[in-house]
Biopython code that builds the backbone (N, CA, C, O; Angstrom):
import numpy as np
from Bio.PDB.StructureBuilder import StructureBuilder

atoms = [
    (1, "MET", "N", (5.205, -55.077, -52.442)),
    (1, "MET", "CA", (6.070, -56.213, -52.208)),
    (1, "MET", "C", (7.448, -55.956, -52.772)),
    (1, "MET", "O", (7.627, -55.087, -53.625)),
    (2, "GLY", "N", (8.396, -56.691, -52.308)),
    (2, "GLY", "CA", (9.760, -56.567, -52.805)),
    (2, "GLY", "C", (9.871, -57.082, -54.222)),
    (2, "GLY", "O", (8.924, -57.649, -54.766)),
    (3, "ALA", "N", (11.019, -56.884, -54.811)),
    (3, "ALA", "CA", (11.256, -57.290, -56.192)),
    (3, "ALA", "C", (12.297, -58.402, -56.242)),
    (3, "ALA", "O", (13.135, -58.529, -55.349)),
    (4, "ARG", "N", (12.231, -59.190, -57.282)),
    (4, "ARG", "CA", (13.244, -60.221, -57.525)),
    (4, "ARG", "C", (14.028, -59.803, -58.744)),
    (4, "ARG", "O", (13.474, -59.634, -59.830)),
    (5, "ARG", "N", (15.296, -59.642, -58.560)),
    (5, "ARG", "CA", (16.193, -59.302, -59.665)),
    (5, "ARG", "C", (17.278, -60.350, -59.701)),
    (5, "ARG", "O", (18.006, -60.544, -58.727)),
    (6, "ARG", "N", (17.382, -61.024, -60.830)),
    (6, "ARG", "CA", (18.389, -62.079, -60.981)),
    (6, "ARG", "C", (18.314, -63.093, -59.845)),
    (6, "ARG", "O", (19.338, -63.572, -59.357)),
    (7, "GLY", "N", (17.091, -63.412, -59.433)),
    (7, "GLY", "CA", (16.907, -64.426, -58.411)),
    (7, "GLY", "C", (17.172, -63.966, -56.988)),
    (7, "GLY", "O", (17.108, -64.775, -56.062)),
    (8, "ILE", "N", (17.468, -62.682, -56.788)),
    (8, "ILE", "CA", (17.747, -62.153, -55.447)),
    (8, "ILE", "C", (16.572, -61.280, -55.018)),
    (8, "ILE", "O", (16.194, -60.342, -55.719)),
    (9, "PHE", "N", (16.000, -61.597, -53.862)),
    (9, "PHE", "CA", (14.902, -60.792, -53.336)),
    (9, "PHE", "C", (15.442, -59.468, -52.823)),
    (9, "PHE", "O", (16.445, -59.424, -52.110)),
    (10, "GLU", "N", (14.766, -58.396, -53.193)),
    (10, "GLU", "CA", (15.146, -57.073, -52.711)),
    (10, "GLU", "C", (13.906, -56.379, -52.162)),
    (10, "GLU", "O", (12.948, -56.166, -52.905)),
    (11, "PRO", "N", (13.897, -56.022, -50.884)),
    (11, "PRO", "CA", (12.708, -55.383, -50.308)),
    (11, "PRO", "C", (12.464, -54.003, -50.923)),
    (11, "PRO", "O", (13.392, -53.320, -51.357)),
    (12, "SER", "N", (11.190, -53.618, -50.946)),
    (12, "SER", "CA", (10.812, -52.288, -51.434)),
    (12, "SER", "C", (11.181, -51.242, -50.383)),
    (12, "SER", "O", (11.485, -51.580, -49.239)),
    (13, "GLU", "N", (11.151, -49.974, -50.782)),
    (13, "GLU", "CA", (11.420, -48.895, -49.821)),
    (13, "GLU", "C", (10.391, -48.908, -48.693)),
    (13, "GLU", "O", (10.731, -48.650, -47.538)),
    (14, "ASP", "N", (9.139, -49.205, -49.020)),
    (14, "ASP", "CA", (8.105, -49.280, -47.983)),
    (14, "ASP", "C", (8.425, -50.387, -46.977)),
    (14, "ASP", "O", (8.241, -50.200, -45.774)),
    (15, "GLN", "N", (8.900, -51.535, -47.459)),
    (15, "GLN", "CA", (9.256, -52.633, -46.568)),
    (15, "GLN", "C", (10.478, -52.275, -45.711)),
    (15, "GLN", "O", (10.537, -52.623, -44.532)),
    (16, "ILE", "N", (11.436, -51.586, -46.304)),
    (16, "ILE", "CA", (12.615, -51.151, -45.552)),
    (16, "ILE", "C", (12.194, -50.155, -44.472)),
    (16, "ILE", "O", (12.644, -50.249, -43.330)),
    (17, "THR", "N", (11.340, -49.211, -44.828)),
    (17, "THR", "CA", (10.853, -48.219, -43.866)),
    (17, "THR", "C", (10.175, -48.906, -42.685)),
    (17, "THR", "O", (10.484, -48.606, -41.531)),
    (18, "ALA", "N", (9.259, -49.820, -42.964)),
    (18, "ALA", "CA", (8.537, -50.526, -41.903)),
    (18, "ALA", "C", (9.509, -51.312, -41.022)),
    (18, "ALA", "O", (9.369, -51.316, -39.799)),
    (19, "ALA", "N", (10.485, -51.973, -41.631)),
    (19, "ALA", "CA", (11.460, -52.759, -40.862)),
    (19, "ALA", "C", (12.294, -51.864, -39.952)),
    (19, "ALA", "O", (12.592, -52.242, -38.819)),
    (20, "LEU", "N", (12.672, -50.680, -40.433)),
    (20, "LEU", "CA", (13.488, -49.774, -39.621)),
    (20, "LEU", "C", (12.717, -49.209, -38.438)),
    (20, "LEU", "O", (13.253, -49.115, -37.334)),
    (21, "VAL", "N", (11.467, -48.834, -38.660)),
    (21, "VAL", "CA", (10.656, -48.322, -37.560)),
    (21, "VAL", "C", (10.438, -49.436, -36.536)),
    (21, "VAL", "O", (10.497, -49.178, -35.334)),
    (22, "ASP", "N", (10.191, -50.659, -36.982)),
    (22, "ASP", "CA", (10.058, -51.796, -36.064)),
    (22, "ASP", "C", (11.366, -52.041, -35.307)),
    (22, "ASP", "O", (11.350, -52.331, -34.111)),
    (23, "HIS", "N", (12.493, -51.924, -36.005)),
    (23, "HIS", "CA", (13.804, -52.103, -35.369)),
    (23, "HIS", "C", (13.988, -51.072, -34.257)),
    (23, "HIS", "O", (14.455, -51.405, -33.167)),
    (24, "TRP", "N", (13.621, -49.823, -34.534)),
    (24, "TRP", "CA", (13.732, -48.776, -33.510)),
    (24, "TRP", "C", (12.802, -49.087, -32.333)),
    (24, "TRP", "O", (13.185, -48.891, -31.179)),
    (25, "ARG", "N", (11.590, -49.566, -32.609)),
    (25, "ARG", "CA", (10.659, -49.891, -31.520)),
    (25, "ARG", "C", (11.243, -50.959, -30.593)),
    (25, "ARG", "O", (10.959, -50.972, -29.396)),
    (26, "THR", "N", (12.052, -51.844, -31.147)),
    (26, "THR", "CA", (12.667, -52.910, -30.359)),
    (26, "THR", "C", (13.965, -52.459, -29.682)),
    (26, "THR", "O", (14.202, -52.773, -28.516)),
    (27, "PHE", "N", (14.800, -51.722, -30.417)),
    (27, "PHE", "CA", (16.145, -51.388, -29.933)),
    (27, "PHE", "C", (16.371, -49.894, -29.701)),
    (27, "PHE", "O", (17.502, -49.458, -29.487)),
    (28, "GLY", "N", (15.296, -49.117, -29.743)),
    (28, "GLY", "CA", (15.429, -47.667, -29.614)),
    (28, "GLY", "C", (15.917, -47.216, -28.259)),
    (28, "GLY", "O", (15.606, -47.821, -27.233)),
    (29, "VAL", "N", (16.679, -46.154, -28.269)),
    (29, "VAL", "CA", (17.163, -45.527, -27.047)),
    (29, "VAL", "C", (16.003, -44.725, -26.445)),
    (29, "VAL", "O", (15.331, -43.986, -27.165)),
    (30, "PRO", "N", (15.760, -44.861, -25.138)),
    (30, "PRO", "CA", (14.711, -44.053, -24.515)),
    (30, "PRO", "C", (14.932, -42.568, -24.801)),
    (30, "PRO", "O", (16.059, -42.075, -24.760)),
    (31, "GLY", "N", (13.856, -41.880, -25.084)),
    (31, "GLY", "CA", (13.946, -40.458, -25.390)),
    (31, "GLY", "C", (14.257, -40.169, -26.845)),
    (31, "GLY", "O", (14.505, -39.018, -27.205)),
    (32, "SER", "N", (14.248, -41.193, -27.691)),
    (32, "SER", "CA", (14.475, -40.987, -29.127)),
    (32, "SER", "C", (13.185, -41.292, -29.890)),
    (32, "SER", "O", (12.238, -41.853, -29.338)),
    (33, "LEU", "N", (13.168, -40.914, -31.153)),
    (33, "LEU", "CA", (12.017, -41.170, -32.014)),
    (33, "LEU", "C", (12.507, -41.414, -33.434)),
    (33, "LEU", "O", (13.353, -40.681, -33.945)),
    (34, "VAL", "N", (11.974, -42.438, -34.059)),
    (34, "VAL", "CA", (12.177, -42.677, -35.490)),
    (34, "VAL", "C", (10.785, -42.830, -36.076)),
    (34, "VAL", "O", (10.040, -43.727, -35.683)),
    (35, "ALA", "N", (10.430, -41.961, -37.013)),
    (35, "ALA", "CA", (9.084, -41.961, -37.574)),
    (35, "ALA", "C", (9.139, -41.820, -39.088)),
    (35, "ALA", "O", (9.995, -41.132, -39.643)),
    (36, "SER", "N", (8.218, -42.480, -39.718)),
    (36, "SER", "CA", (8.079, -42.390, -41.169)),
    (36, "SER", "C", (7.313, -41.121, -41.530)),
    (36, "SER", "O", (6.307, -40.802, -40.898)),
    (37, "LEU", "N", (7.780, -40.408, -42.531)),
    (37, "LEU", "CA", (7.061, -39.230, -43.009)),
    (37, "LEU", "C", (6.094, -39.684, -44.103)),
    (37, "LEU", "O", (6.532, -40.192, -45.136)),
    (38, "PRO", "N", (4.805, -39.512, -43.896)),
    (38, "PRO", "CA", (3.811, -40.002, -44.861)),
    (38, "PRO", "C", (3.711, -39.097, -46.082)),
    (38, "PRO", "O", (2.734, -38.369, -46.253)),
    (39, "ASN", "N", (4.727, -39.153, -46.920)),
    (39, "ASN", "CA", (4.819, -38.231, -48.047)),
    (39, "ASN", "C", (5.089, -38.971, -49.359)),
    (39, "ASN", "O", (5.440, -38.347, -50.360)),
    (40, "LYS", "N", (4.929, -40.281, -49.358)),
    (40, "LYS", "CA", (5.209, -41.075, -50.569)),
    (40, "LYS", "C", (4.319, -40.618, -51.717)),
    (40, "LYS", "O", (3.154, -40.268, -51.524)),
    (41, "ARG", "N", (4.877, -40.630, -52.879)),
    (41, "ARG", "CA", (4.140, -40.281, -54.104)),
    (41, "ARG", "C", (3.429, -38.933, -53.949)),
    (41, "ARG", "O", (2.230, -38.818, -54.204)),
    (42, "ALA", "N", (4.187, -37.919, -53.527)),
    (42, "ALA", "CA", (3.636, -36.605, -53.211)),
    (42, "ALA", "C", (3.257, -35.779, -54.435)),
    (42, "ALA", "O", (2.530, -34.794, -54.306)),
    (43, "PHE", "N", (3.724, -36.151, -55.597)),
    (43, "PHE", "CA", (3.498, -35.324, -56.773)),
    (43, "PHE", "C", (2.009, -35.167, -57.057)),
    (43, "PHE", "O", (1.302, -36.145, -57.301)),
    (44, "GLY", "N", (1.545, -33.919, -57.022)),
    (44, "GLY", "CA", (0.167, -33.617, -57.376)),
    (44, "GLY", "C", (-0.840, -33.772, -56.253)),
    (44, "GLY", "O", (-2.020, -33.488, -56.454)),
    (45, "GLN", "N", (-0.417, -34.210, -55.079)),
    (45, "GLN", "CA", (-1.365, -34.355, -53.977)),
    (45, "GLN", "C", (-1.316, -33.107, -53.100)),
    (45, "GLN", "O", (-0.237, -32.694, -52.677)),
    (46, "PRO", "N", (-2.464, -32.508, -52.824)),
    (46, "PRO", "CA", (-2.487, -31.293, -52.013)),
    (46, "PRO", "C", (-1.849, -31.504, -50.645)),
    (46, "PRO", "O", (-2.096, -32.511, -49.982)),
    (47, "GLY", "N", (-1.025, -30.543, -50.231)),
    (47, "GLY", "CA", (-0.430, -30.564, -48.904)),
    (47, "GLY", "C", (0.834, -31.392, -48.769)),
    (47, "GLY", "O", (1.468, -31.363, -47.714)),
    (48, "LEU", "N", (1.223, -32.129, -49.799)),
    (48, "LEU", "CA", (2.444, -32.930, -49.735)),
    (48, "LEU", "C", (3.554, -32.240, -50.513)),
    (48, "LEU", "O", (3.293, -31.535, -51.488)),
    (49, "THR", "N", (4.788, -32.445, -50.080)),
    (49, "THR", "CA", (5.936, -31.790, -50.684)),
    (49, "THR", "C", (6.871, -32.821, -51.298)),
    (49, "THR", "O", (7.455, -33.625, -50.571)),
    (50, "PRO", "N", (7.028, -32.820, -52.609)),
    (50, "PRO", "CA", (7.947, -33.775, -53.238)),
    (50, "PRO", "C", (9.372, -33.598, -52.717)),
    (50, "PRO", "O", (9.842, -32.479, -52.511)),
    (51, "GLY", "N", (10.051, -34.736, -52.508)),
    (51, "GLY", "CA", (11.460, -34.700, -52.138)),
    (51, "GLY", "C", (11.752, -34.838, -50.661)),
    (51, "GLY", "O", (12.913, -34.992, -50.281)),
    (52, "LEU", "N", (10.723, -34.786, -49.803)),
    (52, "LEU", "CA", (10.995, -34.929, -48.373)),
    (52, "LEU", "C", (11.531, -36.324, -48.079)),
    (52, "LEU", "O", (11.107, -37.293, -48.709)),
    (53, "PRO", "N", (12.467, -36.439, -47.121)),
    (53, "PRO", "CA", (13.029, -37.743, -46.782)),
    (53, "PRO", "C", (11.986, -38.687, -46.180)),
    (53, "PRO", "O", (10.880, -38.277, -45.827)),
    (54, "ASP", "N", (12.369, -39.957, -46.075)),
    (54, "ASP", "CA", (11.454, -40.989, -45.611)),
    (54, "ASP", "C", (11.320, -41.055, -44.091)),
    (54, "ASP", "O", (10.243, -41.354, -43.574)),
    (55, "LEU", "N", (12.413, -40.777, -43.374)),
    (55, "LEU", "CA", (12.395, -40.927, -41.920)),
    (55, "LEU", "C", (12.802, -39.650, -41.197)),
    (55, "LEU", "O", (13.700, -38.931, -41.634)),
    (56, "LEU", "N", (12.136, -39.387, -40.102)),
    (56, "LEU", "CA", (12.474, -38.322, -39.163)),
    (56, "LEU", "C", (13.113, -38.986, -37.951)),
    (56, "LEU", "O", (12.593, -39.981, -37.446)),
    (57, "VAL", "N", (14.243, -38.443, -37.475)),
    (57, "VAL", "CA", (14.959, -39.021, -36.340)),
    (57, "VAL", "C", (15.202, -37.928, -35.298)),
    (57, "VAL", "O", (15.756, -36.872, -35.601)),
    (58, "LEU", "N", (14.776, -38.206, -34.066)),
    (58, "LEU", "CA", (15.048, -37.321, -32.933)),
    (58, "LEU", "C", (15.815, -38.124, -31.894)),
    (58, "LEU", "O", (15.460, -39.264, -31.596)),
    (59, "SER", "N", (16.861, -37.533, -31.346)),
    (59, "SER", "CA", (17.624, -38.209, -30.291)),
    (59, "SER", "C", (18.424, -37.185, -29.502)),
    (59, "SER", "O", (18.653, -36.064, -29.955)),
    (60, "MET", "N", (18.840, -37.597, -28.316)),
    (60, "MET", "CA", (19.645, -36.714, -27.464)),
    (60, "MET", "C", (20.963, -36.359, -28.150)),
    (60, "MET", "O", (21.444, -35.233, -28.019)),
    (61, "ARG", "N", (21.542, -37.295, -28.872)),
    (61, "ARG", "CA", (22.828, -37.041, -29.532)),
    (61, "ARG", "C", (22.700, -35.949, -30.601)),
    (61, "ARG", "O", (23.653, -35.211, -30.850)),
    (62, "LEU", "N", (21.533, -35.846, -31.227)),
    (62, "LEU", "CA", (21.324, -34.799, -32.232)),
    (62, "LEU", "C", (20.972, -33.463, -31.587)),
    (62, "LEU", "O", (20.961, -32.430, -32.257)),
    (63, "GLY", "N", (20.687, -33.483, -30.299)),
    (63, "GLY", "CA", (20.391, -32.241, -29.587)),
    (63, "GLY", "C", (19.106, -31.602, -30.072)),
    (63, "GLY", "O", (18.059, -32.244, -30.145)),
    (64, "ASP", "N", (19.209, -30.314, -30.405)),
    (64, "ASP", "CA", (18.014, -29.581, -30.810)),
    (64, "ASP", "C", (17.714, -29.699, -32.299)),
    (64, "ASP", "O", (16.874, -28.965, -32.819)),
    (65, "LYS", "N", (18.386, -30.605, -32.987)),
    (65, "LYS", "CA", (18.163, -30.792, -34.422)),
    (65, "LYS", "C", (17.456, -32.116, -34.679)),
    (65, "LYS", "O", (17.641, -33.091, -33.951)),
    (66, "ALA", "N", (16.662, -32.128, -35.708)),
    (66, "ALA", "CA", (16.054, -33.364, -36.188)),
    (66, "ALA", "C", (16.926, -33.895, -37.316)),
    (66, "ALA", "O", (17.467, -33.123, -38.108)),
    (67, "GLY", "N", (17.062, -35.212, -37.388)),
    (67, "GLY", "CA", (17.784, -35.842, -38.492)),
    (67, "GLY", "C", (16.786, -36.415, -39.484)),
    (67, "GLY", "O", (15.653, -36.739, -39.127)),
    (68, "PHE", "N", (17.214, -36.536, -40.722)),
    (68, "PHE", "CA", (16.349, -37.060, -41.770)),
    (68, "PHE", "C", (17.117, -38.084, -42.598)),
    (68, "PHE", "O", (18.287, -37.887, -42.927)),
    (69, "ILE", "N", (16.439, -39.178, -42.929)),
    (69, "ILE", "CA", (17.052, -40.220, -43.742)),
    (69, "ILE", "C", (16.204, -40.464, -44.979)),
    (69, "ILE", "O", (15.000, -40.705, -44.892)),
    (70, "GLU", "N", (16.852, -40.396, -46.122)),
    (70, "GLU", "CA", (16.232, -40.790, -47.394)),
    (70, "GLU", "C", (16.634, -42.230, -47.644)),
    (70, "GLU", "O", (17.823, -42.547, -47.690)),
    (71, "LEU", "N", (15.659, -43.097, -47.807)),
    (71, "LEU", "CA", (15.914, -44.516, -48.027)),
    (71, "LEU", "C", (15.850, -44.865, -49.500)),
    (71, "LEU", "O", (15.002, -44.368, -50.242)),
    (72, "LYS", "N", (16.760, -45.728, -49.904)),
    (72, "LYS", "CA", (16.770, -46.245, -51.272)),
    (72, "LYS", "C", (17.009, -47.745, -51.213)),
    (72, "LYS", "O", (17.628, -48.258, -50.281)),
    (73, "ARG", "N", (16.509, -48.430, -52.221)),
    (73, "ARG", "CA", (16.812, -49.855, -52.331)),
    (73, "ARG", "C", (18.308, -50.031, -52.439)),
    (73, "ARG", "O", (19.031, -49.118, -52.838)),
    (74, "GLU", "N", (18.760, -51.209, -52.081)),
    (74, "GLU", "CA", (20.199, -51.473, -52.108)),
    (74, "GLU", "C", (20.767, -51.349, -53.520)),
    (74, "GLU", "O", (21.875, -50.848, -53.711)),
    (75, "ARG", "N", (20.005, -51.806, -54.494)),
    (75, "ARG", "CA", (20.460, -51.731, -55.893)),
    (75, "ARG", "C", (19.453, -50.940, -56.718)),
    (75, "ARG", "O", (18.250, -51.190, -56.644)),
    (76, "GLY", "N", (19.931, -50.014, -57.481)),
    (76, "GLY", "CA", (19.085, -49.368, -58.472)),
    (76, "GLY", "C", (18.278, -48.177, -58.024)),
    (76, "GLY", "O", (17.781, -47.434, -58.870)),
    (77, "GLY", "N", (18.124, -47.958, -56.731)),
    (77, "GLY", "CA", (17.342, -46.806, -56.292)),
    (77, "GLY", "C", (18.096, -45.517, -56.557)),
    (77, "GLY", "O", (19.270, -45.392, -56.207)),
    (78, "ARG", "N", (17.426, -44.567, -57.172)),
    (78, "ARG", "CA", (18.090, -43.291, -57.459)),
    (78, "ARG", "C", (17.277, -42.144, -56.880)),
    (78, "ARG", "O", (16.061, -42.244, -56.712)),
    (79, "LEU", "N", (17.968, -41.060, -56.583)),
    (79, "LEU", "CA", (17.309, -39.877, -56.046)),
    (79, "LEU", "C", (16.617, -39.106, -57.159)),
    (79, "LEU", "O", (17.155, -38.957, -58.256)),
    (80, "SER", "N", (15.419, -38.618, -56.864)),
    (80, "SER", "CA", (14.724, -37.741, -57.811)),
    (80, "SER", "C", (15.343, -36.345, -57.715)),
    (80, "SER", "O", (16.082, -36.049, -56.775)),
    (81, "ASP", "N", (15.040, -35.505, -58.679)),
    (81, "ASP", "CA", (15.528, -34.122, -58.638)),
    (81, "ASP", "C", (15.038, -33.414, -57.374)),
    (81, "ASP", "O", (15.787, -32.656, -56.757)),
    (82, "ALA", "N", (13.781, -33.662, -56.988)),
    (82, "ALA", "CA", (13.234, -33.035, -55.776)),
    (82, "ALA", "C", (13.975, -33.519, -54.535)),
    (82, "ALA", "O", (14.242, -32.724, -53.634)),
    (83, "GLN", "N", (14.315, -34.810, -54.471)),
    (83, "GLN", "CA", (15.068, -35.338, -53.331)),
    (83, "GLN", "C", (16.469, -34.743, -53.267)),
    (83, "GLN", "O", (16.972, -34.446, -52.183)),
    (84, "ILE", "N", (17.089, -34.572, -54.404)),
    (84, "ILE", "CA", (18.416, -33.942, -54.447)),
    (84, "ILE", "C", (18.331, -32.507, -53.931)),
    (84, "ILE", "O", (19.174, -32.084, -53.140)),
    (85, "SER", "N", (17.326, -31.760, -54.368)),
    (85, "SER", "CA", (17.166, -30.369, -53.931)),
    (85, "SER", "C", (16.940, -30.266, -52.427)),
    (85, "SER", "O", (17.551, -29.429, -51.762)),
    (86, "VAL", "N", (16.070, -31.108, -51.890)),
    (86, "VAL", "CA", (15.796, -31.088, -50.453)),
    (86, "VAL", "C", (17.058, -31.485, -49.675)),
    (86, "VAL", "O", (17.373, -30.873, -48.655)),
    (87, "GLY", "N", (17.770, -32.492, -50.147)),
    (87, "GLY", "CA", (19.008, -32.913, -49.495)),
    (87, "GLY", "C", (20.047, -31.812, -49.462)),
    (87, "GLY", "O", (20.714, -31.608, -48.447)),
    (88, "ARG", "N", (20.186, -31.103, -50.570)),
    (88, "ARG", "CA", (21.138, -29.976, -50.619)),
    (88, "ARG", "C", (20.739, -28.870, -49.649)),
    (88, "ARG", "O", (21.588, -28.312, -48.954)),
    (89, "LEU", "N", (19.445, -28.554, -49.604)),
    (89, "LEU", "CA", (18.965, -27.518, -48.695)),
    (89, "LEU", "C", (19.253, -27.906, -47.244)),
    (89, "LEU", "O", (19.722, -27.081, -46.460)),
    (90, "MET", "N", (18.975, -29.149, -46.893)),
    (90, "MET", "CA", (19.241, -29.596, -45.524)),
    (90, "MET", "C", (20.728, -29.508, -45.198)),
    (90, "MET", "O", (21.108, -29.080, -44.108)),
    (91, "THR", "N", (21.557, -29.909, -46.136)),
    (91, "THR", "CA", (23.000, -29.864, -45.920)),
    (91, "THR", "C", (23.472, -28.424, -45.715)),
    (91, "THR", "O", (24.252, -28.151, -44.803)),
    (92, "VAL", "N", (23.004, -27.505, -46.559)),
    (92, "VAL", "CA", (23.383, -26.096, -46.446)),
    (92, "VAL", "C", (22.937, -25.517, -45.103)),
    (92, "VAL", "O", (23.644, -24.708, -44.502)),
    (93, "LEU", "N", (21.774, -25.932, -44.646)),
    (93, "LEU", "CA", (21.240, -25.420, -43.380)),
    (93, "LEU", "C", (21.810, -26.133, -42.157)),
    (93, "LEU", "O", (21.496, -25.760, -41.027)),
    (94, "GLY", "N", (22.638, -27.146, -42.366)),
    (94, "GLY", "CA", (23.242, -27.869, -41.251)),
    (94, "GLY", "C", (22.319, -28.877, -40.596)),
    (94, "GLY", "O", (22.535, -29.270, -39.449)),
    (95, "VAL", "N", (21.293, -29.297, -41.315)),
    (95, "VAL", "CA", (20.354, -30.299, -40.802)),
    (95, "VAL", "C", (20.968, -31.679, -41.016)),
    (95, "VAL", "O", (21.399, -31.980, -42.129)),
    (96, "PRO", "N", (21.023, -32.530, -39.991)),
    (96, "PRO", "CA", (21.538, -33.883, -40.180)),
    (96, "PRO", "C", (20.711, -34.630, -41.232)),
    (96, "PRO", "O", (19.496, -34.774, -41.091)),
    (97, "TYR", "N", (21.378, -35.098, -42.277)),
    (97, "TYR", "CA", (20.699, -35.709, -43.418)),
    (97, "TYR", "C", (21.584, -36.820, -43.972)),
    (97, "TYR", "O", (22.801, -36.670, -44.074)),
    (98, "ALA", "N", (20.954, -37.933, -44.325)),
    (98, "ALA", "CA", (21.709, -39.039, -44.903)),
    (98, "ALA", "C", (20.856, -39.765, -45.929)),
    (98, "ALA", "O", (19.644, -39.900, -45.767)),
    (99, "VAL", "N", (21.500, -40.224, -46.977)),
    (99, "VAL", "CA", (20.882, -41.126, -47.943)),
    (99, "VAL", "C", (21.449, -42.505, -47.628)),
    (99, "VAL", "O", (22.664, -42.701, -47.632)),
    (100, "CYS", "N", (20.561, -43.461, -47.356)),
    (100, "CYS", "CA", (20.991, -44.803, -46.970)),
    (100, "CYS", "C", (20.341, -45.836, -47.885)),
    (100, "CYS", "O", (19.179, -45.710, -48.270)),
    (101, "ARG", "N", (21.114, -46.848, -48.218)),
    (101, "ARG", "CA", (20.637, -47.914, -49.105)),
    (101, "ARG", "C", (20.428, -49.199, -48.325)),
    (101, "ARG", "O", (21.175, -49.519, -47.400)),
    (102, "GLY", "N", (19.378, -49.938, -48.727)),
    (102, "GLY", "CA", (19.093, -51.217, -48.099)),
    (102, "GLY", "C", (18.633, -51.048, -46.662)),
    (102, "GLY", "O", (18.132, -49.990, -46.281)),
    (103, "ARG", "N", (18.805, -52.102, -45.865)),
    (103, "ARG", "CA", (18.384, -52.050, -44.471)),
    (103, "ARG", "C", (19.542, -51.809, -43.519)),
    (103, "ARG", "O", (19.349, -51.223, -42.454)),
    (104, "ASP", "N", (20.740, -52.247, -43.878)),
    (104, "ASP", "CA", (21.878, -52.138, -42.956)),
    (104, "ASP", "C", (22.411, -50.709, -42.824)),
    (104, "ASP", "O", (22.714, -50.270, -41.714)),
    (105, "GLU", "N", (22.530, -49.978, -43.933)),
    (105, "GLU", "CA", (23.066, -48.610, -43.862)),
    (105, "GLU", "C", (22.250, -47.707, -42.935)),
    (105, "GLU", "O", (22.837, -46.992, -42.123)),
    (106, "PRO", "N", (20.913, -47.716, -43.029)),
    (106, "PRO", "CA", (20.178, -46.832, -42.115)),
    (106, "PRO", "C", (20.295, -47.252, -40.648)),
    (106, "PRO", "O", (20.216, -46.404, -39.759)),
    (107, "ILE", "N", (20.480, -48.547, -40.381)),
    (107, "ILE", "CA", (20.681, -48.978, -38.990)),
    (107, "ILE", "C", (21.981, -48.387, -38.445)),
    (107, "ILE", "O", (22.034, -47.931, -37.302)),
    (108, "VAL", "N", (23.023, -48.400, -39.267)),
    (108, "VAL", "CA", (24.289, -47.778, -38.858)),
    (108, "VAL", "C", (24.075, -46.284, -38.589)),
    (108, "VAL", "O", (24.590, -45.747, -37.608)),
    (109, "GLN", "N", (23.315, -45.615, -39.464)),
    (109, "GLN", "CA", (23.064, -44.179, -39.289)),
    (109, "GLN", "C", (22.275, -43.922, -38.005)),
    (109, "GLN", "O", (22.580, -42.981, -37.272)),
    (110, "LEU", "N", (21.272, -44.742, -37.731)),
    (110, "LEU", "CA", (20.492, -44.567, -36.501)),
    (110, "LEU", "C", (21.364, -44.757, -35.262)),
    (110, "LEU", "O", (21.175, -44.063, -34.263)),
    (111, "ARG", "N", (22.311, -45.687, -35.316)),
    (111, "ARG", "CA", (23.259, -45.855, -34.195)),
    (111, "ARG", "C", (24.139, -44.615, -34.058)),
    (111, "ARG", "O", (24.353, -44.110, -32.956)),
    (112, "THR", "N", (24.641, -44.137, -35.184)),
    (112, "THR", "CA", (25.518, -42.957, -35.178)),
    (112, "THR", "C", (24.797, -41.757, -34.564)),
    (112, "THR", "O", (25.396, -40.988, -33.813)),
    (113, "TRP", "N", (23.531, -41.602, -34.879)),
    (113, "TRP", "CA", (22.756, -40.479, -34.357)),
    (113, "TRP", "C", (22.188, -40.743, -32.970)),
    (113, "TRP", "O", (21.510, -39.882, -32.411)),
    (114, "GLY", "N", (22.450, -41.909, -32.409)),
    (114, "GLY", "CA", (22.045, -42.210, -31.040)),
    (114, "GLY", "C", (20.593, -42.565, -30.858)),
    (114, "GLY", "O", (20.062, -42.415, -29.758)),
    (115, "ALA", "N", (19.923, -43.036, -31.910)),
    (115, "ALA", "CA", (18.505, -43.390, -31.803)),
    (115, "ALA", "C", (18.291, -44.851, -31.447)),
    (115, "ALA", "O", (17.248, -45.212, -30.903)),
    (116, "ILE", "N", (19.286, -45.707, -31.755)),
    (116, "ILE", "CA", (19.195, -47.118, -31.385)),
    (116, "ILE", "C", (20.487, -47.544, -30.707)),
    (116, "ILE", "O", (21.528, -46.904, -30.850)),
    (117, "GLN", "N", (20.394, -48.649, -29.960)),
    (117, "GLN", "CA", (21.552, -49.176, -29.228)),
    (117, "GLN", "C", (22.439, -49.969, -30.156)),
    (117, "GLN", "O", (23.467, -50.495, -29.728)),
]
sb = StructureBuilder()
sb.init_structure("model")
sb.init_model(0)
sb.init_chain("A")
sb.init_seg("    ")
for serial, (resi, resn, name, xyz) in enumerate(atoms, 1):
    if name == "N":
        sb.init_residue(resn, " ", resi, " ")
    sb.init_atom(name, np.array(xyz, "f"), 0.0, 1.0, " ", f" {name:<3s}", serial, name[0])
structure = sb.get_structure()
């Protein structure tokens, strides 16, 4: 569930992820894909890789590249060392990558990458 800080409701990353995938299902551009990467709490679990982003994005505008979005709460969410390392690697390799806070920033990113209208 989301958290209340100073009387303001703030959705959890899981709630933001679910809302974004639902948003894409409603407003997605045909031929695009927005999917959640099931890698939460990867530390110590066989087959999971710490630091992988939350969302995978495929669209015609990105061409032959996949985009990745790391989601953070609007206030207080910070990147782990593993997330920083993965983000740097993606940037060096030219992989479309973004860190987005709250629900509005990732919607803007999905529009920019051509996954939603």
